[in-house]
The first five atom37 places (N, CA, C, CB, O) and aatype in JSON, in Angstrom:
{
  "aatype": [12, 5, 10, 3, 9, 2, 6, 9, 12, 11, 9, 10, 14, 8, 1, 13, 14, 13, 10, 12, 19, 3, 1, 9, 9, 6, 4, 6, 10, 7, 11, 1, 4, 19, 7, 9, 11, 2, 19, 16, 9, 2, 6, 14, 13, 13, 14, 7, 8, 13, 14, 7, 8, 14, 19, 12, 14, 7, 19, 10, 9, 9, 6, 0, 12, 0, 5, 19, 0, 7, 9, 12, 0, 18, 10, 0, 15, 3, 6, 19, 16, 1, 0, 11, 19, 16, 18, 13, 12, 0, 9, 3, 2, 0, 1, 13, 1, 11, 14, 19, 15, 14, 7, 3, 5, 10, 1, 9, 6, 9, 16, 16, 16, 12, 2, 1, 1, 7, 9, 17, 7, 19, 0, 7, 11, 0, 13, 19, 7, 16, 16, 10, 19, 16, 6, 0, 3, 10, 11, 0, 16, 13, 0, 3, 15, 14, 11],
  "atom_mask": [
    [1, 1, 1, 1, 1],
    [1, 1, 1, 1, 1],
    [1, 1, 1, 1, 1],
    [1, 1, 1, 1, 1],
    [1, 1, 1, 1, 1],
    [1, 1, 1, 1, 1],
    [1, 1, 1, 1, 1],
    [1, 1, 1, 1, 1],
    [1, 1, 1, 1, 1],
    [1, 1, 1, 1, 1],
    [1, 1, 1, 1, 1],
    [1, 1, 1, 1, 1],
    [1, 1, 1, 1, 1],
    [1, 1, 1, 1, 1],
    [1, 1, 1, 1, 1],
    [1, 1, 1, 1, 1],
    [1, 1, 1, 1, 1],
    [1, 1, 1, 1, 1],
    [1, 1, 1, 1, 1],
    [1, 1, 1, 1, 1],
    [1, 1, 1, 1, 1],
    [1, 1, 1, 1, 1],
    [1, 1, 1, 1, 1],
    [1, 1, 1, 1, 1],
    [1, 1, 1, 1, 1],
    [1, 1, 1, 1, 1],
    [1, 1, 1, 1, 1],
    [1, 1, 1, 1, 1],
    [1, 1, 1, 1, 1],
    [1, 1, 1, 0, 1],
    [1, 1, 1, 1, 1],
    [1, 1, 1, 1, 1],
    [1, 1, 1, 1, 1],
    [1, 1, 1, 1, 1],
    [1, 1, 1, 0, 1],
    [1, 1, 1, 1, 1],
    [1, 1, 1, 1, 1],
    [1, 1, 1, 1, 1],
    [1, 1, 1, 1, 1],
    [1, 1, 1, 1, 1],
    [1, 1, 1, 1, 1],
    [1, 1, 1, 1, 1],
    [1, 1, 1, 1, 1],
    [1, 1, 1, 1, 1],
    [1, 1, 1, 1, 1],
    [1, 1, 1, 1, 1],
    [1, 1, 1, 1, 1],
    [1, 1, 1, 0, 1],
    [1, 1, 1, 1, 1],
    [1, 1, 1, 1, 1],
    [1, 1, 1, 1, 1],
    [1, 1, 1, 0, 1],
    [1, 1, 1, 1, 1],
    [1, 1, 1, 1, 1],
    [1, 1, 1, 1, 1],
    [1, 1, 1, 1, 1],
    [1, 1, 1, 1, 1],
    [1, 1, 1, 0, 1],
    [1, 1, 1, 1, 1],
    [1, 1, 1, 1, 1],
    [1, 1, 1, 1, 1],
    [1, 1, 1, 1, 1],
    [1, 1, 1, 1, 1],
    [1, 1, 1, 1, 1],
    [1, 1, 1, 1, 1],
    [1, 1, 1, 1, 1],
    [1, 1, 1, 1, 1],
    [1, 1, 1, 1, 1],
    [1, 1, 1, 1, 1],
    [1, 1, 1, 0, 1],
    [1, 1, 1, 1, 1],
    [1, 1, 1, 1, 1],
    [1, 1, 1, 1, 1],
    [1, 1, 1, 1, 1],
    [1, 1, 1, 1, 1],
    [1, 1, 1, 1, 1],
    [1, 1, 1, 1, 1],
    [1, 1, 1, 1, 1],
    [1, 1, 1, 1, 1],
    [1, 1, 1, 1, 1],
    [1, 1, 1, 1, 1],
    [1, 1, 1, 1, 1],
    [1, 1, 1, 1, 1],
    [1, 1, 1, 1, 1],
    [1, 1, 1, 1, 1],
    [1, 1, 1, 1, 1],
    [1, 1, 1, 1, 1],
    [1, 1, 1, 1, 1],
    [1, 1, 1, 1, 1],
    [1, 1, 1, 1, 1],
    [1, 1, 1, 1, 1],
    [1, 1, 1, 1, 1],
    [1, 1, 1, 1, 1],
    [1, 1, 1, 1, 1],
    [1, 1, 1, 1, 1],
    [1, 1, 1, 1, 1],
    [1, 1, 1, 1, 1],
    [1, 1, 1, 1, 1],
    [1, 1, 1, 1, 1],
    [1, 1, 1, 1, 1],
    [1, 1, 1, 1, 1],
    [1, 1, 1, 1, 1],
    [1, 1, 1, 0, 1],
    [1, 1, 1, 1, 1],
    [1, 1, 1, 1, 1],
    [1, 1, 1, 1, 1],
    [1, 1, 1, 1, 1],
    [1, 1, 1, 1, 1],
    [1, 1, 1, 1, 1],
    [1, 1, 1, 1, 1],
    [1, 1, 1, 1, 1],
    [1, 1, 1, 1, 1],
    [1, 1, 1, 1, 1],
    [1, 1, 1, 1, 1],
    [1, 1, 1, 1, 1],
    [1, 1, 1, 1, 1],
    [1, 1, 1, 1, 1],
    [1, 1, 1, 0, 1],
    [1, 1, 1, 1, 1],
    [1, 1, 1, 1, 1],
    [1, 1, 1, 0, 1],
    [1, 1, 1, 1, 1],
    [1, 1, 1, 1, 1],
    [1, 1, 1, 0, 1],
    [1, 1, 1, 1, 1],
    [1, 1, 1, 1, 1],
    [1, 1, 1, 1, 1],
    [1, 1, 1, 1, 1],
    [1, 1, 1, 0, 1],
    [1, 1, 1, 1, 1],
    [1, 1, 1, 1, 1],
    [1, 1, 1, 1, 1],
    [1, 1, 1, 1, 1],
    [1, 1, 1, 1, 1],
    [1, 1, 1, 1, 1],
    [1, 1, 1, 1, 1],
    [1, 1, 1, 1, 1],
    [1, 1, 1, 1, 1],
    [1, 1, 1, 1, 1],
    [1, 1, 1, 1, 1],
    [1, 1, 1, 1, 1],
    [1, 1, 1, 1, 1],
    [1, 1, 1, 1, 1],
    [1, 1, 1, 1, 1],
    [1, 1, 1, 1, 1],
    [1, 1, 1, 1, 1],
    [1, 1, 1, 1, 1]
  ],
  "atom_positions": [
    [[134.49, 188.13, 58.08], [134.75, 187.19, 58.23], [136.2, 186.88, 58.69], [134.33, 186.77, 57.32], [137.24, 187.32, 58.2]],
    [[136.1, 186.23, 59.48], [137.48, 185.22, 59.73], [137.55, 183.8, 59.88], [138.1, 185.52, 60.89], [136.67, 183.04, 60.26]],
    [[138.79, 183.53, 59.52], [138.72, 181.89, 59.52], [140.29, 181.27, 59.94], [138.23, 181.29, 57.75], [141.31, 181.66, 59.36]],
    [[140.32, 180.42, 60.84], [141.42, 179.93, 61.04], [141.97, 178.59, 60.47], [141.44, 179.95, 62.18], [141.2, 177.86, 59.84]],
    [[143.09, 178.3, 60.64], [144.32, 177.45, 59.59], [142.95, 176.57, 59.58], [146.29, 176.61, 60.3], [142.32, 177.02, 58.63]],
    [[142.27, 175.63, 60.13], [141.74, 174.34, 60.08], [140.6, 174.87, 59.02], [141.24, 173.6, 61.64], [140.34, 174.01, 58.19]],
    [[139.98, 175.9, 58.88], [138.82, 176.77, 57.95], [139.75, 176.69, 56.94], [138.22, 178.49, 58.38], [139.36, 175.82, 56.16]],
    [[141.08, 177.3, 56.47], [141.84, 177.94, 55.7], [141.93, 176.51, 54.62], [143.28, 178.63, 56.51], [141.61, 176.41, 53.43]],
    [[142.65, 175.23, 55.82], [142.93, 174.29, 54.64], [141.7, 173.42, 54.49], [144.26, 173.35, 54.85], [141.91, 172.32, 53.99]],
    [[140.75, 173.65, 54.76], [139.31, 173.23, 53.65], [139.3, 173.98, 52.54], [137.74, 173.5, 54.24], [138.7, 173.48, 51.59]],
    [[139.87, 175.2, 52.36], [139.6, 175.64, 51.08], [140.58, 175.38, 50.2], [139.34, 176.88, 51.03], [140.33, 174.92, 49.09]],
    [[142.01, 175.69, 50.69], [143.27, 175.17, 50.01], [143.72, 174.36, 50.07], [144.08, 175.54, 50.04], [144.04, 173.78, 51.11]],
    [[143.95, 173.93, 48.66], [144.72, 172.63, 48.58], [146.46, 172.93, 49.17], [144.64, 172.07, 46.75], [147.16, 171.92, 49.03]],
    [[146.98, 173.77, 49.6], [148.55, 173.73, 50.02], [148.08, 173.23, 51.7], [149.61, 175.63, 49.82], [147.05, 173.24, 52.37]],
    [[149.81, 172.7, 51.89], [149.83, 171.84, 52.89], [151.68, 172.34, 53.28], [149.33, 170.0, 52.32], [152.5, 172.72, 52.44]],
    [[151.86, 172.21, 54.41], [153.2, 172.45, 54.75], [154.37, 171.58, 53.84], [153.28, 172.11, 56.28], [154.55, 170.36, 53.79]],
    [[154.85, 172.33, 53.37], [155.71, 173.68, 53.36], [155.2, 174.64, 52.78], [156.93, 173.63, 52.78], [155.6, 175.72, 53.21]],
    [[154.06, 174.74, 51.5], [153.66, 175.53, 51.1], [152.55, 176.09, 51.17], [153.88, 175.4, 50.44], [152.12, 176.64, 50.15]],
    [[151.8, 176.11, 52.33], [150.83, 176.62, 52.8], [151.49, 177.95, 53.46], [150.1, 175.64, 53.66], [152.28, 177.79, 54.38]],
    [[151.21, 179.1, 53.06], [151.62, 180.29, 53.42], [150.48, 181.34, 54.35], [152.05, 180.86, 52.09], [150.85, 182.48, 54.62]],
    [[149.41, 180.96, 54.69], [148.44, 181.45, 55.3], [148.26, 181.13, 56.42], [147.56, 181.35, 54.82], [148.1, 179.91, 56.41]],
    [[148.18, 181.64, 57.7], [147.8, 181.1, 59.06], [146.61, 181.57, 59.07], [148.59, 181.47, 60.29], [145.87, 180.59, 59.14]],
    [[145.99, 182.54, 59.05], [144.79, 183.18, 59.56], [144.12, 184.1, 58.62], [145.1, 183.9, 60.75], [144.83, 184.76, 57.86]],
    [[142.82, 184.23, 58.58], [142.29, 185.69, 57.6], [141.61, 186.3, 58.97], [140.85, 185.36, 55.91], [140.95, 185.73, 59.84]],
    [[142.0, 187.64, 58.83], [141.36, 188.51, 59.62], [139.92, 189.41, 59.49], [142.25, 189.24, 59.76], [139.18, 189.84, 60.37]],
    [[139.85, 189.5, 58.11], [138.91, 190.4, 57.61], [138.96, 189.63, 56.18], [139.34, 192.12, 57.7], [139.96, 189.19, 55.61]],
    [[137.42, 189.58, 55.71], [137.23, 188.95, 54.29], [135.6, 190.04, 53.84], [136.94, 186.72, 54.45], [134.61, 189.94, 54.56]],
    [[135.61, 190.58, 53.15], [134.33, 191.24, 52.66], [134.6, 190.5, 51.09], [134.27, 193.26, 52.78], [135.49, 190.69, 50.27]],
    [[133.46, 189.62, 51.1], [133.4, 188.68, 50.15], [133.33, 189.49, 48.84], [132.25, 187.7, 50.38], [132.65, 190.5, 48.68]],
    [[134.26, 188.8, 47.78], [134.88, 189.45, 46.39], [135.04, 190.39, 46.35], [0.0, 0.0, 0.0], [134.51, 190.86, 45.35]],
    [[135.89, 191.61, 47.33], [136.07, 192.52, 47.17], [137.58, 193.06, 48.44], [134.63, 193.01, 47.15], [138.41, 193.95, 48.22]],
    [[137.51, 192.39, 49.35], [138.63, 192.39, 50.1], [139.04, 191.39, 50.97], [138.61, 193.3, 50.71], [138.2, 190.78, 51.63]],
    [[140.39, 191.1, 51.06], [140.41, 190.21, 52.22], [141.6, 190.47, 52.78], [140.26, 188.78, 51.95], [142.49, 190.95, 52.07]],
    [[141.84, 190.19, 54.29], [143.33, 190.77, 54.86], [143.56, 189.06, 55.76], [143.18, 192.74, 56.26], [142.74, 188.44, 56.44]],
    [[144.99, 188.72, 55.38], [145.37, 187.37, 55.9], [146.42, 187.72, 56.45], [0.0, 0.0, 0.0], [146.94, 188.81, 56.21]],
    [[146.99, 186.74, 57.4], [147.98, 186.43, 58.13], [149.33, 185.76, 57.96], [147.49, 185.94, 58.78], [149.19, 184.54, 58.05]],
    [[150.18, 186.0, 57.81], [151.46, 184.78, 58.0], [152.55, 185.11, 58.54], [152.01, 184.19, 56.8], [153.37, 186.01, 58.38]],
    [[152.41, 183.91, 59.45], [153.42, 184.27, 61.06], [154.69, 183.59, 60.39], [152.81, 183.26, 62.99], [154.71, 182.37, 60.23]],
    [[155.68, 184.35, 60.04], [157.16, 184.16, 59.65], [158.15, 183.95, 60.77], [157.64, 185.37, 58.9], [158.56, 184.85, 61.51]],
    [[158.67, 182.13, 60.88], [159.63, 181.46, 62.06], [160.44, 180.92, 61.27], [159.07, 180.37, 63.16], [160.31, 180.29, 60.22]],
    [[161.7, 181.42, 62.21], [162.99, 180.5, 61.67], [162.77, 179.4, 61.47], [164.08, 180.35, 62.42], [163.61, 178.8, 60.79]],
    [[161.6, 178.68, 61.93], [161.41, 177.04, 61.33], [161.06, 176.54, 59.77], [160.17, 176.43, 62.12], [160.93, 175.42, 59.27]],
    [[160.97, 178.1, 59.15], [160.68, 177.75, 57.61], [161.66, 177.27, 57.17], [160.32, 178.77, 56.68], [162.78, 177.53, 57.6]],
    [[161.34, 176.23, 55.96], [162.02, 175.49, 55.69], [162.67, 175.97, 54.46], [161.44, 174.42, 55.73], [163.26, 175.15, 53.76]],
    [[162.64, 177.42, 54.06], [163.38, 177.98, 53.14], [164.79, 178.98, 53.55], [162.38, 178.69, 52.42], [165.59, 179.5, 52.77]],
    [[164.73, 179.03, 55.27], [165.73, 179.7, 56.16], [167.15, 179.04, 55.58], [165.42, 179.36, 57.92], [167.93, 179.44, 54.71]],
    [[167.16, 178.38, 56.06], [168.87, 177.43, 56.01], [169.37, 177.8, 54.59], [168.77, 175.28, 56.11], [170.49, 178.28, 54.39]],
    [[168.53, 177.57, 53.68], [169.38, 178.3, 52.45], [169.25, 179.53, 51.77], [0.0, 0.0, 0.0], [169.93, 179.75, 50.77]],
    [[168.17, 180.64, 52.38], [168.1, 182.11, 51.78], [167.96, 182.96, 52.78], [166.96, 182.39, 50.82], [166.87, 183.18, 53.3]],
    [[169.15, 183.57, 53.19], [170.34, 182.91, 53.41], [171.29, 182.73, 54.56], [170.92, 183.3, 52.68], [171.41, 183.48, 55.53]],
    [[172.02, 181.5, 54.26], [172.93, 181.19, 55.58], [173.12, 182.55, 56.12], [174.5, 180.43, 55.27], [173.17, 183.56, 55.42]],
    [[173.24, 182.51, 57.83], [173.49, 183.86, 58.32], [172.54, 184.96, 57.97], [0.0, 0.0, 0.0], [172.53, 185.96, 58.69]],
    [[171.92, 184.89, 57.16], [171.13, 186.25, 57.11], [169.71, 185.88, 56.6], [171.86, 187.42, 56.07], [169.37, 186.35, 55.51]],
    [[168.86, 185.09, 57.27], [167.69, 184.3, 56.71], [166.14, 186.01, 56.47], [167.19, 182.59, 58.41], [165.49, 186.88, 57.04]],
    [[166.57, 185.15, 54.79], [164.91, 186.51, 54.29], [164.22, 185.66, 53.55], [165.18, 188.27, 53.04], [164.5, 184.86, 52.66]],
    [[162.98, 186.09, 54.27], [161.8, 185.13, 53.06], [161.73, 185.53, 51.6], [160.07, 185.32, 53.49], [161.58, 186.69, 51.2]],
    [[161.83, 184.56, 50.92], [162.11, 184.8, 49.39], [160.87, 185.48, 49.03], [162.39, 183.4, 48.43], [159.8, 185.16, 49.54]],
    [[161.0, 186.61, 47.98], [159.9, 187.28, 47.25], [158.75, 186.64, 47.01], [0.0, 0.0, 0.0], [157.56, 186.92, 47.21]],
    [[159.55, 185.38, 46.36], [158.06, 184.79, 45.37], [157.24, 184.57, 46.57], [158.19, 183.06, 44.24], [156.15, 185.12, 46.74]],
    [[157.86, 183.66, 47.49], [156.6, 183.31, 48.52], [155.99, 183.95, 49.19], [156.73, 182.64, 49.34], [155.13, 183.43, 49.89]],
    [[156.22, 185.39, 49.22], [155.31, 186.23, 49.72], [154.31, 186.68, 49.1], [155.75, 187.08, 50.08], [153.3, 187.12, 49.66]],
    [[154.59, 186.58, 47.23], [153.46, 187.02, 46.55], [152.91, 185.57, 46.27], [153.77, 188.02, 45.22], [151.88, 185.47, 45.6]],
    [[153.47, 184.56, 46.7], [152.51, 183.33, 46.89], [151.26, 183.25, 47.86], [153.33, 182.27, 47.34], [150.17, 182.68, 47.82]],
    [[152.05, 184.24, 48.92], [151.25, 184.17, 50.33], [149.92, 185.18, 49.96], [152.34, 184.84, 51.87], [148.88, 185.12, 50.61]],
    [[150.13, 186.14, 48.78], [148.93, 186.98, 48.44], [148.2, 186.29, 47.37], [149.3, 188.43, 47.99], [147.04, 186.63, 47.13]],
    [[148.87, 185.19, 46.58], [147.9, 184.94, 45.98], [147.15, 184.05, 46.5], [148.14, 184.72, 44.97], [146.02, 184.01, 46.01]],
    [[147.41, 183.15, 47.52], [146.53, 182.3, 48.17], [145.71, 182.92, 49.24], [147.25, 181.25, 48.68], [144.83, 182.22, 49.72]],
    [[145.89, 184.26, 49.72], [144.47, 185.1, 50.14], [143.56, 185.62, 49.36], [144.67, 186.18, 50.79], [142.37, 185.8, 49.64]],
    [[144.27, 185.94, 48.04], [142.9, 186.04, 46.75], [142.45, 184.72, 46.52], [143.38, 186.66, 45.05], [141.26, 184.57, 46.24]],
    [[143.2, 183.74, 46.59], [142.21, 182.62, 46.61], [141.28, 182.27, 47.22], [0.0, 0.0, 0.0], [140.3, 181.78, 46.66]],
    [[141.36, 182.42, 48.41], [140.59, 182.1, 49.37], [139.36, 183.19, 49.44], [141.45, 181.98, 50.6], [138.29, 182.91, 49.99]],
    [[139.59, 184.28, 48.92], [138.71, 185.29, 49.04], [137.85, 184.94, 47.94], [139.3, 186.67, 49.02], [136.72, 184.53, 48.2]],
    [[138.29, 185.08, 46.57], [137.49, 184.21, 45.28], [137.06, 183.02, 45.71], [138.37, 183.84, 43.97], [135.97, 183.05, 45.15]],
    [[137.08, 182.15, 46.19], [136.7, 180.89, 46.69], [135.3, 181.0, 47.29], [137.7, 180.39, 47.71], [134.23, 180.51, 46.91]],
    [[135.7, 182.01, 48.64], [134.33, 182.07, 49.43], [133.42, 183.03, 48.53], [134.53, 182.73, 51.1], [132.21, 182.89, 48.71]],
    [[133.84, 184.04, 47.51], [132.86, 184.43, 46.68], [132.11, 183.74, 45.62], [133.28, 185.27, 46.22], [131.19, 184.39, 45.13]],
    [[132.31, 182.69, 45.23], [131.98, 181.77, 44.31], [130.73, 180.66, 44.52], [133.17, 181.14, 44.14], [130.35, 180.14, 45.57]],
    [[130.26, 180.49, 43.18], [128.92, 179.19, 43.63], [130.03, 177.71, 44.1], [127.54, 178.59, 41.63], [131.22, 177.63, 44.41]],
    [[129.02, 176.79, 43.96], [129.28, 175.78, 44.29], [130.31, 174.68, 43.11], [127.98, 175.43, 44.69], [131.15, 173.82, 43.37]],
    [[129.71, 175.26, 41.65], [130.48, 174.55, 40.82], [131.9, 175.37, 40.44], [129.6, 174.23, 39.61], [132.9, 174.87, 39.91]],
    [[131.75, 176.44, 40.76], [133.49, 177.11, 41.06], [134.31, 176.67, 41.68], [133.7, 178.21, 41.68], [135.46, 176.52, 41.25]],
    [[133.83, 176.3, 43.09], [134.29, 175.86, 44.48], [134.99, 174.08, 43.81], [132.57, 175.82, 45.92], [135.96, 173.47, 44.26]],
    [[134.41, 173.81, 43.06], [135.19, 172.7, 42.87], [136.03, 172.34, 42.01], [134.67, 171.96, 42.85], [136.3, 171.18, 41.7]],
    [[136.56, 173.53, 41.5], [137.62, 173.7, 40.65], [139.04, 174.13, 41.2], [137.18, 174.62, 39.75], [139.16, 174.54, 42.36]],
    [[140.1, 174.02, 40.34], [141.25, 174.72, 41.1], [141.73, 176.04, 40.42], [142.5, 173.72, 41.21], [141.59, 176.38, 39.24]],
    [[142.38, 176.76, 41.53], [142.82, 178.63, 40.88], [144.19, 177.94, 40.35], [143.16, 180.44, 42.45], [144.83, 177.0, 40.83]],
    [[144.45, 178.91, 38.95], [145.71, 179.17, 38.48], [146.21, 180.31, 38.26], [145.88, 178.67, 37.56], [145.38, 181.17, 37.95]],
    [[147.41, 180.66, 38.32], [147.88, 182.21, 38.21], [147.86, 182.31, 36.86], [149.37, 182.65, 38.83], [148.14, 181.33, 36.17]],
    [[147.54, 183.46, 36.33], [147.64, 183.91, 35.19], [148.75, 185.04, 35.09], [146.38, 184.29, 34.83], [149.56, 185.23, 34.19]],
    [[148.59, 185.68, 36.17], [149.6, 187.11, 35.76], [149.99, 187.34, 36.91], [148.96, 188.57, 35.1], [149.37, 186.99, 37.91]],
    [[151.4, 188.15, 36.91], [151.69, 188.94, 38.34], [152.48, 189.9, 37.25], [152.74, 188.03, 39.95], [153.17, 189.62, 36.27]],
    [[152.01, 191.38, 37.94], [152.39, 192.5, 37.04], [152.75, 193.39, 38.6], [150.93, 193.19, 35.73], [152.33, 193.09, 39.71]],
    [[153.64, 194.54, 38.25], [154.2, 195.08, 39.05], [154.66, 195.1, 41.01], [153.65, 195.8, 38.59], [154.49, 195.77, 42.03]],
    [[155.36, 193.8, 40.46], [155.84, 193.53, 41.6], [156.72, 194.41, 42.09], [156.29, 192.46, 41.6], [157.39, 195.01, 41.25]],
    [[156.93, 194.66, 43.29], [157.73, 195.49, 44.11], [158.14, 195.0, 45.37], [157.13, 196.62, 44.32], [157.19, 194.68, 46.09]],
    [[159.45, 194.83, 45.92], [159.74, 194.06, 47.02], [160.58, 195.28, 47.66], [160.52, 192.54, 46.71], [161.71, 195.46, 47.2]],
    [[160.13, 196.11, 48.66], [160.51, 197.04, 49.56], [161.37, 197.05, 50.46], [159.78, 197.32, 50.06], [162.45, 197.64, 50.39]],
    [[160.91, 196.28, 51.52], [161.75, 195.67, 52.64], [162.16, 194.23, 52.68], [161.07, 195.84, 53.81], [161.38, 193.49, 52.09]],
    [[163.3, 193.6, 53.27], [163.15, 192.63, 53.25], [162.47, 191.5, 54.82], [164.34, 192.55, 52.69], [162.69, 191.75, 56.01]],
    [[161.92, 190.69, 54.46], [161.0, 189.72, 55.48], [161.77, 188.65, 56.53], [160.03, 188.73, 54.49], [162.06, 187.61, 55.93]],
    [[162.1, 188.63, 57.69], [162.86, 188.02, 58.31], [162.05, 187.15, 59.44], [163.81, 188.93, 58.72], [160.86, 187.35, 59.72]],
    [[162.64, 186.41, 59.89], [162.23, 185.27, 61.48], [161.55, 186.28, 62.15], [163.74, 184.55, 62.72], [162.0, 187.41, 62.29]],
    [[160.42, 185.88, 62.61], [159.81, 186.92, 63.93], [158.76, 187.57, 63.3], [0.0, 0.0, 0.0], [157.74, 187.77, 63.97]],
    [[158.8, 188.08, 61.77], [157.88, 189.03, 61.7], [156.4, 188.21, 61.13], [158.51, 190.24, 60.7], [156.28, 187.08, 60.66]],
    [[155.36, 189.26, 61.4], [154.44, 188.56, 60.81], [154.27, 189.54, 59.79], [153.26, 188.13, 61.63], [154.77, 190.67, 59.72]],
    [[153.34, 188.84, 58.87], [152.95, 189.53, 57.4], [151.66, 189.66, 57.51], [153.27, 188.73, 56.02], [151.02, 188.72, 58.0]],
    [[151.09, 190.68, 57.14], [149.49, 190.95, 57.18], [149.3, 191.37, 55.46], [148.96, 192.5, 58.51], [149.99, 192.25, 54.95]],
    [[148.43, 190.73, 54.81], [148.79, 190.37, 53.33], [147.26, 190.75, 53.31], [149.49, 188.64, 52.73], [146.38, 190.04, 53.79]],
    [[147.02, 192.34, 52.52], [146.05, 192.63, 51.79], [145.85, 192.73, 50.71], [145.74, 193.27, 51.99], [146.73, 193.29, 50.06]],
    [[144.54, 192.2, 49.93], [143.99, 191.63, 48.79], [142.92, 192.63, 48.55], [143.52, 190.15, 48.95], [141.96, 192.63, 49.31]],
    [[143.0, 193.5, 47.54], [141.58, 193.97, 46.71], [141.25, 193.73, 45.64], [141.36, 195.08, 46.53], [142.17, 193.89, 44.83]],
    [[140.04, 193.31, 45.11], [139.84, 192.95, 43.68], [139.7, 194.24, 43.16], [138.61, 191.99, 43.34], [139.33, 195.28, 43.7]],
    [[140.12, 193.97, 41.79], [140.43, 195.04, 40.9], [139.41, 194.63, 39.59], [142.19, 195.12, 40.54], [139.0, 195.5, 38.82]],
    [[139.09, 193.38, 39.45], [138.39, 193.11, 38.28], [137.58, 191.41, 38.49], [139.61, 193.23, 36.94], [138.08, 190.5, 39.14]],
    [[136.99, 191.39, 38.17], [136.27, 189.81, 38.03], [135.32, 189.55, 36.96], [135.42, 189.43, 39.3], [134.11, 189.61, 37.19]],
    [[135.74, 189.28, 35.89], [135.14, 189.33, 34.53], [135.38, 187.92, 34.06], [135.79, 190.47, 33.52], [136.53, 187.48, 34.09]],
    [[134.47, 187.27, 33.67], [134.54, 185.89, 32.75], [135.54, 184.97, 33.27], [134.95, 186.16, 31.18], [136.46, 184.52, 32.58]],
    [[135.29, 184.63, 34.85], [135.88, 184.02, 35.37], [137.82, 184.09, 35.68], [0.0, 0.0, 0.0], [138.66, 183.26, 36.02]],
    [[137.84, 185.57, 35.34], [139.21, 185.67, 35.46], [139.21, 186.44, 36.83], [139.96, 186.41, 34.17], [138.05, 186.49, 37.25]],
    [[140.19, 187.14, 37.77], [140.28, 188.01, 38.99], [141.19, 188.32, 38.97], [140.07, 187.7, 40.15], [142.24, 187.69, 38.89]],
    [[140.91, 189.67, 39.04], [142.57, 190.62, 39.17], [142.67, 191.34, 40.8], [0.0, 0.0, 0.0], [141.55, 191.66, 41.2]],
    [[143.39, 191.53, 41.42], [143.76, 191.69, 42.43], [144.79, 192.66, 42.79], [143.95, 190.74, 42.7], [145.8, 192.81, 42.09]],
    [[144.6, 193.27, 43.76], [146.3, 194.52, 44.13], [146.47, 193.61, 45.25], [146.17, 196.8, 44.76], [145.55, 193.13, 45.91]],
    [[147.84, 193.39, 45.43], [148.23, 193.11, 46.64], [149.02, 193.63, 47.26], [0.0, 0.0, 0.0], [149.99, 194.09, 46.65]],
    [[148.93, 193.81, 48.89], [150.08, 194.56, 49.85], [150.33, 193.81, 50.82], [149.77, 195.9, 50.49], [149.39, 193.46, 51.53]],
    [[151.65, 193.37, 51.11], [152.29, 192.94, 52.34], [152.75, 193.9, 53.16], [153.31, 192.16, 52.13], [153.49, 194.78, 52.73]],
    [[152.24, 193.8, 54.77], [153.11, 194.85, 55.29], [153.42, 194.06, 56.79], [152.28, 196.53, 55.36], [152.71, 193.23, 57.35]],
    [[154.44, 194.51, 57.14], [155.26, 194.06, 58.1], [154.66, 195.0, 59.26], [156.87, 194.19, 57.73], [155.01, 196.12, 58.88]],
    [[154.11, 195.13, 60.18], [153.19, 196.31, 61.28], [153.14, 197.29, 60.31], [0.0, 0.0, 0.0], [152.82, 196.61, 59.34]],
    [[153.21, 198.31, 59.95], [152.89, 199.52, 59.54], [153.58, 199.61, 57.9], [153.47, 200.63, 60.69], [153.09, 200.34, 57.04]],
    [[154.6, 198.87, 57.7], [155.68, 198.89, 56.56], [155.41, 198.12, 56.11], [156.95, 198.85, 56.63], [155.25, 197.0, 56.58]],
    [[155.22, 198.63, 54.6], [154.6, 198.25, 53.26], [155.76, 197.56, 52.71], [154.03, 199.52, 52.28], [156.62, 198.33, 52.3]],
    [[156.08, 196.02, 52.57], [157.18, 195.33, 52.21], [157.23, 194.8, 50.78], [157.31, 194.31, 53.11], [158.18, 194.54, 50.04]],
    [[155.61, 194.69, 50.57], [156.08, 194.03, 48.81], [154.54, 193.96, 48.64], [157.18, 192.08, 48.5], [153.67, 193.47, 49.36]],
    [[154.51, 194.57, 47.56], [153.03, 194.93, 46.57], [153.41, 194.46, 45.34], [152.5, 196.66, 46.36], [154.52, 194.42, 44.81]],
    [[151.85, 193.97, 44.8], [151.97, 193.16, 43.28], [150.33, 193.36, 42.95], [152.6, 191.11, 43.36], [149.5, 193.52, 43.84]],
    [[150.01, 193.32, 41.51], [148.75, 192.9, 40.85], [148.84, 191.46, 40.45], [148.45, 193.76, 39.62], [149.81, 191.08, 39.79]],
    [[147.98, 190.71, 40.78], [147.74, 189.29, 40.34], [146.81, 189.38, 39.41], [147.32, 188.32, 41.38], [146.1, 190.36, 39.18]],
    [[146.79, 188.09, 38.75], [145.48, 187.63, 38.38], [145.53, 186.21, 37.93], [144.9, 188.49, 37.32], [146.46, 185.64, 37.35]],
    [[144.0, 185.59, 38.43], [144.33, 184.13, 38.31], [142.38, 183.68, 37.94], [145.29, 183.35, 40.19], [141.41, 184.42, 38.08]],
    [[142.43, 182.28, 37.48], [141.19, 182.09, 36.83], [140.96, 180.77, 37.22], [141.17, 182.32, 35.32], [142.05, 180.21, 37.33]],
    [[140.02, 180.02, 37.49], [139.19, 178.6, 37.9], [139.5, 177.78, 36.94], [137.56, 178.62, 37.98], [139.15, 178.19, 35.84]],
    [[140.05, 176.76, 36.95], [139.49, 175.8, 35.32], [139.33, 174.13, 36.41], [141.46, 175.66, 33.36], [139.62, 173.78, 37.55]],
    [[138.84, 173.67, 35.47], [138.57, 172.21, 35.99], [139.87, 171.6, 36.38], [137.87, 171.25, 34.87], [140.99, 171.81, 35.93]],
    [[139.35, 170.61, 37.57], [140.82, 169.79, 38.38], [141.07, 168.49, 37.72], [140.6, 169.35, 40.18], [140.34, 167.61, 37.27]],
    [[142.17, 168.64, 37.8], [142.78, 167.64, 36.54], [142.26, 166.31, 37.06], [144.68, 167.6, 36.33], [141.52, 166.46, 38.03]],
    [[142.41, 165.18, 36.74], [141.87, 163.9, 37.15], [142.82, 163.01, 36.68], [140.48, 163.58, 36.66], [142.68, 161.8, 36.86]]
  ]
}
């Protein structure tokens, strides 16, 4: 399964400047999902991180992983769950191996490690080309949307 940005925006509530996924290129429902984030110099964080040496903040790479995981979990869920919002529960074993710069394309690979009692656990890896730049284990759950 593949999704373009318009289909992604029907699933995720995030919008610019916090939407961190441009495309889903593979998705095996509930098991594995691969997303793309094109990193451009126009990103709003680059002027301050860092002047003269732009580097994508690691926390935003983790956020991109979480968004790809959220898309995968949403697509694998029933209509009742889809009406809820996704909340982060944990980030473990995060490793930032190489910096991500303007012009890079992040390929974010998410693999489900658990799905029990409404809690999803995933292993996330982000690559630039074939180089692993970031990895982390994430947990999230669905909760009622605040009214």
